All heavy atoms as an XYZ file, in Angstrom:
702
protein
N       0.855     -1.173      0.000
C       0.000      0.000      0.000
C       0.903      1.238      0.000
O       1.850      1.307      0.763
C      -0.867     -0.041      1.260
C      -1.660      1.200      1.504
S      -2.706      1.184      2.971
C      -3.450     -0.410      2.908
N       0.580      2.200     -0.852
C       1.410      3.399     -0.861
C       0.922      4.384      0.202
O      -0.141      4.212      0.795
C       1.498      4.022     -2.258
C       0.215      4.709     -2.724
O      -0.592      5.153     -1.880
O       0.026      4.818     -3.944
N       1.707      5.411      0.430
C       1.409      6.345      1.519
C       0.105      7.110      1.292
O      -0.616      7.409      2.247
C       2.579      7.303      1.747
O       2.848      8.049      0.587
N      -0.239      7.408      0.041
C      -1.501      8.120     -0.233
C      -2.708      7.249      0.099
O      -3.685      7.730      0.689
C      -1.569      8.574     -1.692
C      -0.585      9.675     -1.994
O      -0.282     10.504     -1.153
N      -0.072      9.668     -3.212
N      -2.649      5.982     -0.277
C      -3.736      5.061      0.048
C      -3.868      4.908      1.566
O      -4.975      4.924      2.095
C      -3.486      3.683     -0.567
C      -3.579      3.646     -2.068
C      -3.105      2.314     -2.613
O      -2.085      1.771     -2.185
N      -3.848      1.778     -3.561
N      -2.725      4.754      2.226
C      -2.753      4.591      3.671
C      -3.337      5.842      4.337
O      -4.150      5.751      5.254
C      -1.359      4.297      4.218
C      -1.323      4.193      5.716
C      -2.030      3.202      6.381
C      -0.594      5.100      6.467
C      -2.011      3.117      7.773
C      -0.564      5.020      7.847
C      -1.279      4.020      8.502
N      -2.949      7.010      3.862
C      -3.462      8.250      4.451
C      -4.981      8.336      4.319
O      -5.675      8.690      5.287
C      -2.815      9.467      3.798
C      -3.296     10.766      4.411
C      -2.562     11.970      3.854
O      -1.312     11.976      3.905
O      -3.246     12.893      3.377
N      -5.516      8.007      3.163
C      -6.971      8.049      2.972
C      -7.677      7.063      3.895
O      -8.692      7.383      4.512
C      -7.335      7.768      1.518
C      -7.071      8.941      0.598
C      -7.762     10.217      1.061
O      -8.965     10.182      1.391
O      -7.095     11.266      1.099
N      -7.128      5.859      4.003
C      -7.724      4.846      4.878
C      -7.608      5.267      6.344
O      -8.520      5.049      7.135
C      -7.086      3.487      4.626
C      -7.437      2.948      3.231
C      -6.802      1.616      2.919
N      -7.249      0.559      3.806
C      -8.351     -0.162      3.645
N      -9.144      0.082      2.615
N      -8.667     -1.116      4.495
N      -6.489      5.874      6.700
C      -6.277      6.352      8.063
C      -7.280      7.448      8.418
O      -7.901      7.416      9.486
C      -4.842      6.874      8.217
C      -4.490      7.523      9.549
C      -4.536      6.489     10.674
C      -3.104      8.160      9.473
N      -7.450      8.410      7.537
C      -8.409      9.489      7.784
C      -9.826      8.939      7.931
O     -10.571      9.353      8.822
C      -8.343     10.531      6.669
C      -7.101     11.420      6.680
C      -6.996     12.206      5.377
C      -7.109     12.349      7.882
N     -10.183      8.001      7.093
C     -11.505      7.370      7.196
C     -11.659      6.665      8.541
O     -12.688      6.789      9.208
C     -11.714      6.374      6.035
O     -11.658      7.098      4.804
C     -13.044      5.653      6.152
N     -10.624      5.939      8.954
C     -10.665      5.231     10.238
C     -10.820      6.214     11.399
O     -11.643      6.002     12.293
C      -9.402      4.384     10.427
C      -9.346      3.728     11.766
C     -10.052      2.559     12.014
C      -8.603      4.278     12.799
C     -10.027      1.960     13.267
C      -8.565      3.689     14.053
C      -9.279      2.522     14.289
N     -10.032      7.277     11.403
C     -10.092      8.252     12.500
C     -11.466      8.930     12.540
O     -12.043      9.102     13.612
C      -8.953      9.291     12.381
C      -7.601      8.614     12.593
C      -9.155     10.433     13.385
C      -6.398      9.471     12.248
N     -11.992      9.285     11.383
C     -13.324      9.904     11.334
C     -14.390      8.951     11.881
O     -15.277      9.359     12.627
C     -13.657     10.324      9.910
C     -12.822     11.505      9.445
C     -13.041     11.813      7.974
N     -12.179     12.911      7.564
C     -11.498     12.930      6.419
N     -11.589     11.928      5.561
N     -10.727     13.956      6.128
N     -14.297      7.693     11.510
C     -15.253      6.694     11.997
C     -15.109      6.501     13.506
O     -16.100      6.445     14.232
C     -15.037      5.371     11.263
C     -15.988      4.289     11.672
C     -15.716      3.005     10.915
C     -16.611      1.903     11.443
N     -16.235      0.592     10.969
N     -13.867      6.419     13.974
C     -13.609      6.256     15.406
C     -14.187      7.424     16.191
O     -14.821      7.236     17.232
C     -12.094      6.145     15.642
C     -11.613      5.838     17.047
C     -12.102      4.464     17.506
C     -10.085      5.876     17.084
N     -14.012      8.622     15.680
C     -14.566      9.803     16.343
C     -16.092      9.773     16.318
O     -16.734     10.046     17.342
C     -14.037     11.075     15.687
S     -12.302     11.395     16.062
N     -16.682      9.432     15.192
C     -18.146      9.377     15.088
C     -18.719      8.363     16.070
O     -19.736      8.616     16.715
C     -18.556      9.033     13.664
N     -18.047      7.213     16.224
C     -18.502      6.183     17.160
C     -18.452      6.670     18.606
O     -19.149      6.139     19.463
C     -17.646      4.926     17.025
C     -17.891      4.167     15.734
C     -16.886      3.055     15.497
O     -15.926      2.901     16.285
O     -17.057      2.332     14.492
N     -17.613      7.665     18.860
C     -17.470      8.216     20.206
C     -18.144      9.580     20.337
O     -17.835     10.354     21.236
C     -15.984      8.306     20.577
C     -15.402      6.930     20.845
O     -15.570      6.388     21.918
N     -14.740      6.349     19.849
N     -19.054      9.863     19.399
C     -19.833     11.116     19.401
C     -18.952     12.363     19.408
O     -19.265     13.352     20.061
C     -20.805     11.137     20.589
C     -21.805     10.014     20.516
O     -22.383      9.772     19.461
N     -21.987      9.310     21.615
N     -17.856     12.301     18.676
C     -16.957     13.439     18.541
C     -17.147     13.997     17.135
O     -16.987     13.280     16.155
C     -15.489     13.026     18.752
C     -15.298     12.475     20.161
C     -14.557     14.191     18.479
C     -13.961     11.797     20.366
N     -17.496     15.266     17.069
C     -17.693     15.931     15.790
C     -16.507     16.843     15.541
O     -16.208     17.709     16.354
C     -18.990     16.765     15.812
O     -20.054     15.937     16.257
C     -19.307     17.308     14.443
N     -15.831     16.622     14.427
C     -14.675     17.456     14.090
C     -14.387     17.340     12.603
O     -14.672     16.313     11.992
C     -13.460     17.020     14.893
N     -13.807     18.384     12.062
C     -13.321     18.363     10.691
C     -11.895     17.829     10.763
O     -11.009     18.506     11.289
C     -13.366     19.767     10.092
C     -12.952     19.789      8.634
O     -13.038     18.732      7.968
O     -12.540     20.866      8.156
N     -11.679     16.626     10.276
C     -10.385     15.967     10.430
C      -9.681     15.903      9.087
O     -10.173     15.301      8.134
C     -10.560     14.550     11.014
C     -11.268     14.639     12.366
C      -9.203     13.855     11.137
C     -11.752     13.320     12.889
N      -8.511     16.532      9.033
C      -7.672     16.512      7.845
C      -6.290     15.993      8.192
O      -6.026     15.606      9.333
N      -5.415     16.029      7.243
C      -4.087     15.436      7.444
C      -3.246     16.156      8.498
O      -2.330     15.572      9.053
C      -3.355     15.336      6.123
C      -3.037     16.650      5.461
C      -2.544     16.507      4.037
N      -1.643     15.405      3.863
C      -0.486     15.477      3.234
N      -0.111     16.631      2.719
N       0.282     14.430      3.109
N      -3.538     17.413      8.788
C      -2.752     18.164      9.771
C      -3.534     18.466     11.056
O      -3.107     19.293     11.860
C      -2.245     19.467      9.150
C      -1.235     19.192      8.044
O      -0.316     18.386      8.275
O      -1.382     19.767      6.952
N      -4.636     17.783     11.257
C      -5.431     17.983     12.469
C      -4.699     17.413     13.677
O      -4.326     16.239     13.675
C      -6.801     17.276     12.332
O      -7.481     17.811     11.198
C      -7.638     17.460     13.586
N      -4.473     18.211     14.708
C      -3.837     17.702     15.935
C      -4.802     16.745     16.649
O      -5.876     17.150     17.085
C      -3.585     18.951     16.773
C      -3.725     20.105     15.841
C      -4.675     19.656     14.769
N      -4.418     15.496     16.738
C      -5.319     14.476     17.271
C      -5.440     14.507     18.792
O      -6.533     14.370     19.324
C      -4.860     13.091     16.805
C      -4.829     12.907     15.281
C      -4.250     11.547     14.927
C      -6.218     13.085     14.692
N      -4.334     14.675     19.485
C      -4.378     14.707     20.948
C      -4.794     16.067     21.462
O      -5.627     16.163     22.368
C      -3.026     14.305     21.558
C      -2.739     12.841     21.420
C      -1.957     12.371     20.394
C      -3.278     11.932     22.324
C      -1.704     11.012     20.256
C      -3.030     10.578     22.196
C      -2.241     10.117     21.161
N      -4.224     17.110     20.890
C      -4.536     18.461     21.342
C      -6.018     18.775     21.177
O      -6.600     19.497     21.974
C      -3.692     19.503     20.592
C      -2.225     19.477     20.949
C      -1.424     18.457     20.135
O      -2.014     17.631     19.408
O      -0.190     18.457     20.251
N      -6.645     18.209     20.139
C      -8.074     18.417     19.904
C      -8.930     17.347     20.577
O     -10.137     17.292     20.357
C      -8.372     18.451     18.405
C      -7.833     19.692     17.730
O      -7.355     20.617     18.382
N      -7.891     19.719     16.423
N      -8.296     16.496     21.337
C      -8.967     15.418     22.097
C      -9.757     14.466     21.213
O     -10.789     13.931     21.605
C      -9.839     16.013     23.187
C      -8.998     16.789     24.169
C      -9.793     17.391     25.254
N      -8.856     18.213     26.039
C      -9.058     18.568     27.252
N     -10.151     18.215     27.874
N      -8.174     19.299     27.887
N      -9.249     14.252     20.005
C      -9.873     13.293     19.107
C      -9.391     11.883     19.418
O     -10.126     10.914     19.250
C      -9.564     13.651     17.653
C      -9.952     15.066     17.233
C      -9.493     15.341     15.819
C     -11.446     15.271     17.372
N      -8.157     11.794     19.846
C      -7.546     10.525     20.249
C      -7.110     10.674     21.699
O      -6.526     11.686     22.075
C      -6.318     10.189     19.360
C      -6.733     10.038     17.889
C      -5.596      8.951     19.856
C      -7.619      8.862     17.589
N      -7.410      9.655     22.478
C      -6.973      9.648     23.868
C      -6.271      8.329     24.154
O      -6.020      7.545     23.234
C      -8.159      9.884     24.823
C      -9.212      8.799     24.721
O      -8.966      7.697     24.249
N     -10.414      9.123     25.158
N      -5.970      8.069     25.408
C      -5.206      6.874     25.750
C      -5.951      5.583     25.420
O      -5.315      4.551     25.178
C      -4.828      6.897     27.230
O      -5.982      6.955     28.036
N      -7.254      5.611     25.365
C      -8.023      4.416     24.998
C      -8.123      4.267     23.478
O      -7.924      3.179     22.944
C      -9.423      4.466     25.611
C      -9.424      4.458     27.122
S      -8.591      3.013     27.816
C      -9.753      1.749     27.417
N      -8.406      5.357     22.785
C      -8.563      5.284     21.331
C      -7.233      5.061     20.615
O      -7.221      4.563     19.490
C      -9.279      6.535     20.819
C     -10.756      6.547     21.225
C     -11.536      7.664     20.566
N     -11.276      8.973     21.118
C     -11.897      9.478     22.186
N     -12.791      8.789     22.841
N     -11.604     10.690     22.598
N      -6.130      5.385     21.260
C      -4.819      5.152     20.634
C      -4.591      3.661     20.415
O      -3.948      3.253     19.451
C      -3.671      5.797     21.455
C      -2.353      5.757     20.674
C      -3.459      5.073     22.767
C      -2.257      6.752     19.592
N      -5.158      2.831     21.285
C      -5.023      1.376     21.135
C      -5.697      0.936     19.835
O      -5.136      0.139     19.080
C      -5.672      0.652     22.341
C      -5.125      1.216     23.610
C      -5.599     -0.854     22.176
C      -4.121      0.521     24.373
N      -6.896      1.466     19.576
C      -7.591      1.151     18.326
C      -6.792      1.653     17.129
O      -6.691      0.969     16.106
C      -8.986      1.782     18.302
C      -9.916      1.198     19.341
O      -9.784     -0.009     19.647
O     -10.775      1.937     19.849
N      -6.225      2.826     17.258
C      -5.434      3.406     16.176
C      -4.188      2.567     15.893
O      -3.872      2.286     14.739
C      -5.049      4.852     16.522
C      -4.257      5.624     15.477
C      -4.967      5.641     14.132
C      -4.006      7.040     15.967
N      -3.504      2.126     16.932
C      -2.321      1.280     16.730
C      -2.717     -0.046     16.080
O      -2.024     -0.544     15.191
C      -1.595      1.036     18.048
C      -0.830      2.253     18.519
S       0.256      1.952     19.927
C      -0.863      1.290     21.134
N      -3.846     -0.610     16.506
C      -4.330     -1.844     15.881
C      -4.617     -1.652     14.403
O      -4.309     -2.526     13.576
N      -5.198     -0.506     14.066
C      -5.471     -0.192     12.665
C      -4.167     -0.128     11.867
O      -4.052     -0.722     10.800
C      -6.221      1.136     12.548
C      -6.346      1.625     11.139
C      -7.329      1.125     10.306
C      -5.468      2.573     10.640
C      -7.433      1.562      8.988
C      -5.565      3.016      9.331
C      -6.546      2.506      8.502
N      -3.186      0.587     12.389
C      -1.894      0.725     11.701
C      -1.264     -0.643     11.487
O      -0.805     -0.974     10.384
C      -0.949      1.648     12.504
C      -1.488      3.077     12.496
C       0.478      1.585     11.948
C      -0.827      3.990     13.515
N      -1.246     -1.437     12.533
C      -0.626     -2.766     12.438
C      -1.351     -3.646     11.427
O      -0.715     -4.343     10.638
C      -0.602     -3.422     13.817
C       0.361     -2.740     14.757
C       0.428     -3.346     16.142
O      -0.474     -4.133     16.519
O       1.393     -3.037     16.851
N      -2.670     -3.581     11.416
C      -3.457     -4.392     10.487
C      -3.275     -3.924      9.045
O      -3.052     -4.730      8.140
C      -4.934     -4.314     10.881
O      -5.734     -4.974      9.945
N      -3.352     -2.637      8.830
C      -3.253     -2.092      7.473
C      -1.873     -2.283      6.861
O      -1.753     -2.513      5.661
C      -3.587     -0.599      7.472
C      -5.049     -0.305      7.679
C      -5.918     -0.772      6.530
O      -5.640     -0.419      5.373
O      -6.883     -1.502      6.804
N      -0.844     -2.168      7.686
C       0.524     -2.206      7.161
C       1.229     -3.535      7.436
O       2.410     -3.680      7.124
C       1.338     -1.043      7.745
C       0.793      0.349      7.408
C       1.632      1.422      8.084
C       0.750      0.566      5.891
N       0.500     -4.478      8.021
C       1.065     -5.798      8.334
C       2.395     -5.672      9.070
O       3.420     -6.204      8.651
C       1.249     -6.622      7.058
O       0.020     -6.809      6.420
N       2.357     -4.920     10.164
C       3.563     -4.685     10.958
C       3.176     -4.476     12.407
O       2.011     -4.249     12.703
C       4.293     -3.435     10.462
C       3.458     -2.165     10.616
S       4.317     -0.624     10.283
C       5.270     -0.436     11.758
N       4.141     -4.566     13.292
C       3.932     -4.185     14.677
C       4.478     -2.784     14.872
O       5.521     -2.440     14.318
C       4.665     -5.145     15.618
C       3.973     -6.477     15.774
C       4.591     -7.315     16.873
O       5.069     -6.751     17.880
O       4.580     -8.533     16.713
N       3.776     -1.983     15.647
C       4.284     -0.648     15.963
C       5.476     -0.850     16.900
O       5.331     -1.428     17.975
C       3.199      0.221     16.634
C       3.782      1.539     17.106
C       2.038      0.459     15.675
N       6.673     -0.409     16.492
C       7.859     -0.601     17.329
C       7.754      0.163     18.651
O       7.138      1.246     18.707
C       9.001     -0.024     16.482
C       8.455      0.138     15.107
C       6.974      0.260     15.235
N       8.322     -0.404     19.689
C       8.267      0.231     21.012
C       8.783      1.655     21.000
O       8.253      2.517     21.691
C       9.055     -0.599     22.033
C       8.293     -1.794     22.540
C       9.002     -2.472     23.686
O       9.578     -1.782     24.550
O       8.981     -3.704     23.705
N       9.824      1.916     20.209
C      10.396      3.266     20.190
C       9.488      4.279     19.486
O       9.761      5.473     19.494
C      11.798      3.264     19.569
C      11.821      2.898     18.103
O      10.915      2.159     17.644
O      12.752      3.327     17.407
N       8.392      3.803     18.895
C       7.434      4.700     18.235
C       6.141      4.845     19.045
O       5.160      5.399     18.570
C       7.077      4.169     16.846
C       8.261      3.985     15.927
C       8.779      5.284     15.404
C       9.753      5.076     14.275
N      11.119      5.384     14.571
N       6.135      4.363     20.278
C       4.938      4.402     21.116
C       4.870      5.676     21.961
O       4.584      5.626     23.148
C       4.875      3.165     22.028
C       4.706      1.836     21.315
C       4.742      0.691     22.310
C       3.405      1.814     20.527
N       5.105      6.811     21.329
C       4.960      8.096     22.015
C       4.050      8.996     21.178
O       3.895      8.792     19.973
C       6.323      8.798     22.221
O       6.855      9.153     20.941
C       7.303      7.918     22.976
N       3.465      9.981     21.839
C       2.548     10.890     21.153
C       3.202     11.601     19.975
O       2.514     11.962     19.022
C       1.988     11.918     22.133
C       0.942     11.345     23.035
S       0.135     12.515     24.175
C       0.753     14.099     23.783
N       4.507     11.804     20.026
C       5.185     12.507     18.933
C       4.916     11.864     17.580
O       4.871     12.559     16.566
C       6.693     12.552     19.163
C       7.059     13.431     20.320
O       6.307     14.308     20.705
N       8.221     13.200     20.899
N       4.751     10.543     17.554
C       4.557      9.834     16.293
C       3.086      9.722     15.898
O       2.765      9.180     14.843
C       5.194      8.447     16.373
C       6.677      8.504     16.581
C       7.232      8.219     17.818
C       7.523      8.876     15.553
C       8.598      8.287     18.026
C       8.898      8.948     15.746
C       9.433      8.653     16.982
N       2.178     10.238     16.739
C       0.744     10.145     16.498
C       0.063     11.518     16.554
O      -1.150     11.600     16.663
C       0.094      9.215     17.540
C       0.543      7.787     17.419
C       1.662      7.344     18.107
C      -0.152      6.895     16.634
C       2.076      6.023     18.009
C       0.258      5.569     16.524
C       1.372      5.135     17.216
N       0.826     12.597     16.473
C       0.267     13.948     16.634
C      -0.819     14.286     15.618
O      -1.849     14.839     15.965
C       1.357     15.001     16.540
C       2.197     15.066     17.760
C       2.822     16.426     17.942
N       3.696     16.375     19.093
C       3.275     16.400     20.347
N       2.006     16.475     20.598
N       4.129     16.335     21.342
N      -0.552     13.993     14.353
C      -1.487     14.291     13.272
C      -1.531     13.088     12.326
O      -0.606     12.270     12.318
C      -1.048     15.531     12.457
O       0.157     15.211     11.756
C      -0.842     16.755     13.333
N      -2.560     13.003     11.496
C      -2.553     11.934     10.497
C      -1.303     11.990      9.604
O      -0.727     10.948      9.277
C      -3.832     12.199      9.700
C      -4.758     12.792     10.721
C      -3.860     13.696     11.546
N      -0.860     13.178      9.259
C       0.352     13.292      8.425
C       1.562     12.692      9.144
O       2.352     11.967      8.538
C       0.641     14.749      8.084
C       1.886     14.889      7.199
C       2.428     16.307      7.135
N       1.475     17.305      6.764
C       1.450     17.921      5.586
N       2.316     17.612      4.656
N       0.553     18.853      5.355
N       1.702     12.975     10.437
C       2.813     12.434     11.209
C       2.757     10.909     11.234
O       3.794     10.242     11.095
C       2.783     12.970     12.658
O       2.790     14.392     12.619
C       3.971     12.483     13.457
N       1.568     10.371     11.391
C       1.408      8.912     11.413
C       1.845      8.312     10.083
O       2.602      7.340     10.045
C      -0.053      8.533     11.743
C      -0.389      8.964     13.173
C      -0.266      7.033     11.556
C      -1.868      8.889     13.517
N       1.391      8.896      8.990
C       1.761      8.398      7.665
C       3.264      8.503      7.456
O       3.909      7.537      7.020
C       1.000      9.155      6.549
C       1.535      8.790      5.169
C      -0.494      8.867      6.646
N       3.849      9.637      7.781
C       5.289      9.819      7.580
C       6.110      8.872      8.444
O       7.200      8.459      8.054
C       5.672     11.273      7.852
C       5.158     12.217      6.782
C       5.391     13.685      7.110
O       5.813     14.018      8.244
O       5.138     14.516      6.215
N       5.591      8.515      9.609
C       6.301      7.622     10.516
C       6.187      6.166     10.091
O       7.190      5.447     10.049
C       5.760      7.763     11.958
O       5.966      9.111     12.390
C       6.463      6.819     12.909
N       4.982      5.733      9.759
C       4.741      4.312      9.559
C       4.609      3.873      8.098
O       4.709      2.689      7.810
C       3.504      3.872     10.343
C       3.663      4.092     11.812
C       3.030      5.156     12.453
C       4.474      3.266     12.569
C       3.187      5.366     13.807
C       4.655      3.477     13.935
C       4.002      4.527     14.550
N       4.402      4.813      7.190
C       4.256      4.460      5.771
C       4.841      5.583      4.916
O       4.122      6.242      4.159
C       2.780      4.245      5.445
S       2.466      3.580      3.800
N       6.147      5.806      5.069
C       6.759      6.903      4.302
C       6.699      6.636      2.792
O       6.548      5.494      2.371
C       8.204      6.912      4.795
C       8.448      5.517      5.283
C       7.122      5.032      5.801
N       6.776      7.717      2.034
C       6.789      7.588      0.562
C       7.945      6.691      0.159
O       8.971      6.632      0.824
C       6.917      8.965     -0.081
N       7.776      5.983     -0.921
C       8.813      5.046     -1.362
C      10.149      5.771     -1.508
O      10.221      6.902     -1.952
C       8.415      4.406     -2.688
O       8.213      5.388     -3.668
N      11.183      5.091     -1.069
C      12.524      5.667     -1.118
C      12.927      6.384      0.140
O      14.085      6.703      0.330
N      11.964      6.661      1.029
C      12.276      7.336      2.289
C      12.352      6.285      3.385
O      11.646      5.301      3.364
C      11.191      8.342      2.658
C      11.082      9.510      1.715
C       9.968     10.460      2.119
O       9.522     10.393      3.282
O       9.536     11.241      1.281
N      13.179      6.547      4.355
C      13.269      5.661      5.517
C      12.215      6.066      6.528
O      11.848      7.227      6.618
C      14.662      5.763      6.141
N      11.718      5.100      7.288
C      10.758      5.404      8.342
C      11.422      6.280      9.385
O      12.599      6.134      9.676
C      10.244      4.122      8.982
N      10.665      7.219      9.962
C      11.199      8.154     10.949
C      11.627      7.456     12.208
O      11.176      6.428     12.568
C      10.156      9.203     11.276
């Protein structure tokens, strides 16, 4: 899966997760997820599961900090960088 496909699927997942939790927000690639309280310590587990399932990988322990989950763009750049780029 390329980074554009992953980003679209990620945005759809986050929007659905928010809707299921009665959170209304305009969510784009640069939306701050924690600062806007769209993702919290419970929903991050669902988000990590989504990443692992979509990319057939485990989220490495060194990437289990908010810095790597700040925005959808940060998530994509960290876990599914454009071809030729190394993961952050």
